[in-house]
C-alpha positions in Angstrom: -84.4 100.1 4.7 -85.4 98.7 8.0 -82.4 96.5 8.7 -80.2 99.1 10.3 -80.9 99.8 13.9 -81.1 103.6 14.6 -79.5 103.1 18.0 -76.4 101.5 16.6 -73.4 103.9 16.7 -71.0 104.2 13.9 -69.6 106.7 11.4 -71.1 108.0 8.2 -74.5 106.6 9.0 -77.7 107.8 7.4 -79.3 110.5 9.5 -82.6 110.6 7.7 -84.9 108.4 5.6 -83.1 109.7 2.6 -84.0 111.7 -0.5 -85.1 108.4 -2.3 -87.1 107.0 0.6 -90.1 105.1 -0.8 -88.3 104.1 -4.0 -88.2 100.4 -4.6 -85.4 98.9 -6.7 -85.2 95.3 -7.9 -81.5 94.6 -8.5 -80.5 91.7 -10.7 -76.9 93.0 -11.2 -73.6 91.4 -10.3 -70.0 92.4 -10.2 -69.5 96.2 -10.1 -71.2 98.6 -12.5 -74.8 97.7 -11.5 -74.1 97.1 -7.8 -72.3 100.5 -7.6 -75.4 102.2 -9.1 -77.7 100.5 -6.6 -75.5 101.3 -3.7 -75.7 105.0 -4.6 -79.4 104.7 -4.7 -79.6 102.8 -1.4 -77.3 105.2 0.4 -80.0 107.8 -0.1 -83.0 105.7 1.0 -84.0 103.5 -1.9 -85.1 100.0 -0.9 -82.8 97.7 -2.9 -83.7 94.0 -3.2 -80.8 92.2 -4.5 -81.9 89.0 -6.3 -78.8 86.7 -6.5 -78.6 83.6 -8.7 -77.9 80.2 -7.2 -74.1 80.7 -7.4 -74.4 84.2 -5.9 -72.7 87.4 -7.0 -69.4 86.1 -8.2 -67.4 88.9 -6.6 -68.2 87.4 -3.2 -65.2 85.2 -4.2 -62.9 88.0 -5.5 -60.5 87.9 -2.6 -58.6 87.8 -0.4 -59.3 89.7 1.8 -62.5 88.2 3.1 -64.7 89.2 6.0 -65.9 86.9 8.8 -68.9 85.8 6.7 -66.5 84.7 3.9 -67.4 87.5 1.5 -64.6 89.2 -0.4 -63.8 92.9 0.0 -64.8 93.4 -3.6 -68.4 92.5 -2.7 -68.4 94.2 0.7 -67.3 97.5 -0.9 -70.4 98.0 -3.1 -73.3 96.2 -1.5 -74.2 97.8 1.8 -77.8 98.8 2.5 -79.3 96.0 0.3 -81.3 92.9 1.1 -80.3 89.6 -0.6 -82.7 87.0 -1.9 -81.4 83.7 -3.5 -83.5 83.1 -6.6 -83.1 80.8 -9.6 -84.5 82.7 -12.6 -83.8 79.8 -14.9 -86.9 78.2 -13.6 -90.3 79.5 -14.7 -91.4 79.7 -11.0 -88.4 81.9 -10.3 -89.5 84.3 -13.0 -93.0 84.4 -11.5 -91.4 85.4 -8.2 -89.6 88.2 -10.0 -92.9 89.4 -11.7 -94.6 89.5 -8.3 -91.8 91.6 -6.8 -92.0 93.9 -9.8 -95.6 94.7 -9.0 -95.2 98.1 -7.2 -91.5 98.4 -7.9 -90.1 101.6 -9.4 -86.9 100.4 -10.9 -85.5 97.1 -12.4 -81.8 97.0 -13.1 -80.0 94.0 -14.6 -76.8 93.2 -16.4 -77.6 90.0 -18.0 -76.2 89.3 -21.5 -78.5 91.2 -23.9 -81.3 88.9 -25.0 -81.4 86.9 -21.8 -84.5 88.7 -20.4 -86.2 88.4 -23.7 -85.4 84.7 -23.9 -87.0 84.3 -20.5 -90.2 86.1 -21.6 -89.2 89.2 -19.5 -88.2 91.6 -22.3 -89.1 95.3 -21.7 -90.8 96.0 -25.0 -92.6 92.7 -25.3 -93.7 92.2 -21.7 -92.6 94.6 -18.9 -93.6 97.8 -20.6 -97.3 96.8 -20.9 -97.5 94.9 -17.6 -95.7 97.6 -15.5 -96.1 100.9 -17.4 -94.5 103.0 -14.7 -91.4 100.8 -14.4 -87.9 102.1 -15.2 -85.9 99.2 -16.6 -82.2 99.9 -16.7 -79.9 97.4 -18.5 -76.1 97.5 -18.0 -74.2 95.7 -20.7 -70.8 95.8 -22.4 -71.8 97.1 -25.8 -75.6 97.1 -26.0 -77.8 94.7 -27.9 -77.1 95.6 -31.5 -74.4 97.2 -33.7 -71.1 95.7 -34.7 -70.2 94.7 -31.2 -73.8 94.2 -29.9 -74.3 91.4 -27.4 -70.6 90.8 -26.8 -69.4 90.5 -23.2 -67.5 93.5 -21.6 -65.1 93.8 -18.7 -63.7 97.0 -17.3 -60.1 96.5 -18.4 -61.1 95.3 -21.9 -63.2 98.5 -22.3 -60.4 100.7 -21.0 -58.3 99.2 -23.8 -61.0 99.5 -26.5 -62.2 103.1 -25.9 -58.7 104.6 -25.7 -58.4 105.1 -22.0 -55.3 102.9 -21.7 -53.6 104.7 -24.6 -53.7 108.1 -22.7 -52.6 106.5 -19.4 -49.0 105.7 -18.5 -45.9 107.1 -20.2 -44.0 106.7 -23.4 -41.8 104.1 -21.7 -44.6 102.1 -20.1 -46.9 102.2 -23.1 -50.7 102.0 -22.7 -51.5 101.2 -19.1 -54.7 100.1 -17.3 -55.9 102.6 -14.8 -55.4 101.3 -11.3 -59.1 101.2 -10.4 -62.0 99.9 -12.5 -62.9 103.4 -13.7 -65.2 102.2 -16.5 -67.3 100.0 -14.2 -67.6 102.8 -11.6 -68.4 105.4 -14.2 -71.1 103.1 -15.6 -72.6 102.8 -12.2 -72.7 106.5 -11.7 -74.1 107.3 -15.2 -76.7 104.5 -14.6 -77.8 106.1 -11.4 -78.1 109.5 -13.2 -80.1 107.9 -16.1 -82.5 106.2 -13.7 -83.1 109.4 -11.8 -83.7 111.2 -15.0 -86.3 108.6 -16.0 -87.9 108.9 -12.6 -88.0 112.7 -12.9 -89.7 112.4 -16.3 -92.1 109.8 -14.9 -93.3 112.4 -12.4 -94.6 114.4 -15.4 -95.8 111.6 -17.7 -96.6 108.8 -15.4 -94.7 106.4 -17.6 -91.5 104.5 -17.1 -88.9 103.8 -19.8 -85.9 101.7 -20.8 -82.5 103.0 -19.8 -79.8 101.5 -22.1 -76.4 101.7 -20.4 -73.1 100.3 -21.8 -69.6 100.1 -20.5 -68.5 101.2 -24.0 -70.4 104.4 -24.0 -69.6 105.3 -20.4 -65.9 104.6 -21.0 -65.8 106.9 -24.1 -67.6 109.6 -22.1 -64.5 109.7 -19.8 -62.1 110.8 -22.6 -62.1 114.5 -21.9 -59.9 116.4 -22.8 -58.2 114.0 -25.1 -61.2 113.5 -27.4 -61.7 117.3 -27.5 -58.1 117.8 -28.4 -58.3 115.2 -31.2 -61.5 116.7 -32.6 -59.8 120.1 -32.8 -56.3 119.3 -33.9 -56.6 115.9 -35.5 -53.6 114.6 -33.7 -53.5 111.2 -31.9 -53.5 111.8 -28.2 -50.4 110.4 -26.4 -49.8 109.2 -22.9 -48.2 112.0 -20.9 -47.8 110.3 -17.5 -48.6 112.7 -14.7 -48.5 116.0 -16.6 -51.7 117.5 -18.0 -51.8 117.5 -21.8 -53.2 121.1 -21.9 -51.8 122.8 -18.7 -48.4 123.5 -17.1 -47.4 123.2 -14.4 -50.0 120.5 -13.6 -47.9 117.5 -12.5 -46.1 115.6 -9.8 -42.8 116.8 -8.3 -40.4 115.4 -5.7 -39.6 117.1 -2.5 -37.2 116.1 0.4 -40.0 114.2 2.2 -42.6 113.2 -0.3 -43.9 113.6 -3.8 -46.4 116.4 -4.4 -48.8 117.4 -7.1 -49.1 121.1 -8.1 -51.7 122.6 -10.4 -51.7 126.1 -12.0 -54.9 126.5 -14.0 -54.3 129.8 -15.6 -51.8 132.6 -16.1 -52.7 134.7 -13.0 -52.5 131.6 -10.9 -49.0 130.9 -12.3 -47.9 134.4 -11.5 -49.1 134.0 -8.0 -47.4 130.6 -7.9 -44.1 132.2 -8.9 -44.4 135.0 -6.3 -45.0 132.3 -3.6 -41.9 130.4 -4.6 -39.8 133.6 -4.7 -39.4 133.5 -8.5 -41.5 136.5 -9.7 -39.2 136.9 -12.7 -40.1 133.4 -14.0 -43.6 134.6 -14.7 -42.2 137.2 -17.1 -39.9 134.7 -18.9 -41.2 134.4 -22.5 -40.8 130.6 -22.2 -43.3 130.6 -19.3 -45.4 133.7 -19.5 -48.4 132.0 -21.0 -49.9 128.6 -20.6 -49.3 127.8 -24.2 -45.6 128.7 -23.8 -45.4 126.6 -20.6 -46.8 123.6 -22.3 -44.3 123.9 -25.2 -41.5 124.4 -22.7 -42.7 121.9 -20.1 -39.3 120.2 -19.7 -37.5 123.4 -18.9 -40.2 124.4 -16.4 -40.1 121.0 -14.7 -36.3 121.3 -14.3 -36.6 124.6 -12.5 -39.4 123.4 -10.2 -37.7 120.2 -9.3 -34.6 122.1 -8.2 -36.8 124.6 -6.2 -38.7 121.8 -4.4 -35.8 119.5 -3.7 -35.1 120.6 -0.1 -38.7 121.4 0.9 -40.9 119.3 3.3 -43.6 118.4 0.8 -46.4 118.1 3.4 -45.6 121.5 5.0 -45.1 123.2 1.6 -48.4 122.1 0.1 -50.2 123.1 3.3 -48.7 126.6 2.9 -49.6 126.6 -0.8 -53.2 125.7 -0.1 -53.4 128.4 2.6 -52.2 130.8 -0.1 -54.9 129.7 -2.5 -52.6 127.6 -4.7 -53.9 124.1 -5.5 -51.3 121.5 -4.3 -51.2 118.4 -2.2 -49.0 115.5 -1.1 -49.2 112.3 -3.1 -50.7 109.9 -0.5 -51.0 106.2 -0.4 -54.5 104.7 0.2 -53.9 104.0 3.8 -52.7 107.5 4.4 -55.7 109.0 2.6 -58.1 106.9 4.8 -56.4 108.2 8.0 -56.3 111.9 6.9 -58.1 114.3 9.2 -60.2 115.8 6.4 -61.4 112.3 5.4 -62.8 111.9 8.9 -64.3 115.4 8.9 -66.1 114.6 5.6 -67.3 111.2 6.9 -65.7 109.5 3.9 -64.9 106.4 6.0 -68.1 104.8 7.2 -68.4 102.2 10.0 -71.2 100.0 11.2 -70.4 97.1 13.4 -67.6 95.2 11.8 -68.2 96.9 8.5 -65.9 99.7 7.2 -66.3 101.3 3.8 -66.1 104.5 1.8 -68.8 107.0 2.8 -71.2 108.6 0.4 -69.8 111.7 -1.4 -73.3 113.1 -1.9 -74.0 115.4 1.0 -77.6 116.7 1.2 -78.6 119.2 3.8 -82.2 118.1 4.7 -82.1 114.4 3.7 -78.5 113.2 4.3 -77.8 109.6 3.2 -75.2 107.1 4.4 -74.8 103.6 5.7 -78.0 101.9 6.9 -77.1 98.2 7.1 -74.0 96.0 6.4 -73.6 94.2 3.1 -75.9 91.2 3.2 -74.9 87.6 3.5 -76.1 85.4 0.6 -79.9 85.0 0.7 -80.0 86.6 4.2 -83.3 88.3 3.6 -85.2 85.8 1.4 -88.0 85.2 3.9 -88.4 88.7 5.1 -88.5 90.2 1.6 -90.9 87.7 0.2 -93.2 87.6 3.2 -93.5 91.4 3.0 -94.5 91.0 -0.6 -97.4 88.7 0.0 -95.8 85.2 -0.1 -97.2 82.8 2.4 -95.2 80.3 4.5 -96.6 77.5 2.4 -95.5 79.2 -0.9 -92.0 79.8 0.5 -91.7 76.1 1.5 -92.9 75.0 -1.9 -90.4 77.3 -3.7 -87.6 76.0 -1.5 -88.5 72.4 -2.2 -88.5 73.0 -5.9 -85.1 74.7 -5.8 -86.4 78.1 -6.9 -85.4 79.7 -3.6 -81.7 79.0 -2.8 -80.4 79.5 0.7 -76.8 78.3 0.2 -74.6 79.3 -2.7 -74.1 76.5 -5.3 -70.4 76.3 -6.1 
């Protein structure tokens, strides 16, 4: 990317060209899964050209809150480091613009309804594979193009319901509960970035691109560990357990005098060390608690003992001492508290550039560190610069504008 000015000061900014410098991505995705994927790639140097339809990426409207440009936080949070072009692909001339941009591109990612690209004469097998043999074409969809649910639309919460994620979240009293963040969309974005990088790695050997078929359905199901593994082994329907882990104890939330805390003991030696720390060495020898299997069976009795022990403790100070002793534990923080935490700043997990603030990249590379390069784009902000750099003349740009192929202002 060339839009970020190196002299600009901020936090969590890219300190190198990035591990993916030179990679060119044409991004036709909207909403979350696809844009999350391309943000991961752009954080690490890929040039991402975001081609937005005349109405724009609809999550620009998913607020409040909105920034000064009128874009919602939902858009701002996953679209940094990209350049935006307003393009009407429903017009043949718009599709010709796309084909010219694909000449020399490494990756095309889109999340149109399956069949849309084919209907436009842009299908991978029929057209793109032969015309751009080195191209990696990633499609993100709800369920894929075929099968009993093929072609149907998919949204995060609907998929959380359908793949079983809601059924193992919540408590017996609450019933199946949607996870508080769009975990299926985000996971699909992450799995898509992995799939694209795998295809590029293979291309380095074969010289050929390929089609990457990503669905919310499959990525949601891939998140079901350990509940699916438990079911495959014991045949029992997994139940929502709330905060406790279905296979470990203690691995749950407890209340202290000052805050709630989460404590995790991953094996029997850790539990013995945990008991020694709490001044209860005899509890590790109690047959109800001596092994993890016994603790899971007697979870309620163990919880009662621990709640009583923690009741008068300062949770923040207690968990700090536990961590120092090698025992996994931490206070249950709200989002604003997590953003202000000292370790969050140390790890550059809040990034700032101008008026933009966002979550930093979690991928820390030693020689080619990534990060923020430019603020999320305004709609069609880079149409002229992108197309001019790709061989479009001023006369061509004017003609495309007059015919409505290039769109400078969102159509509501």
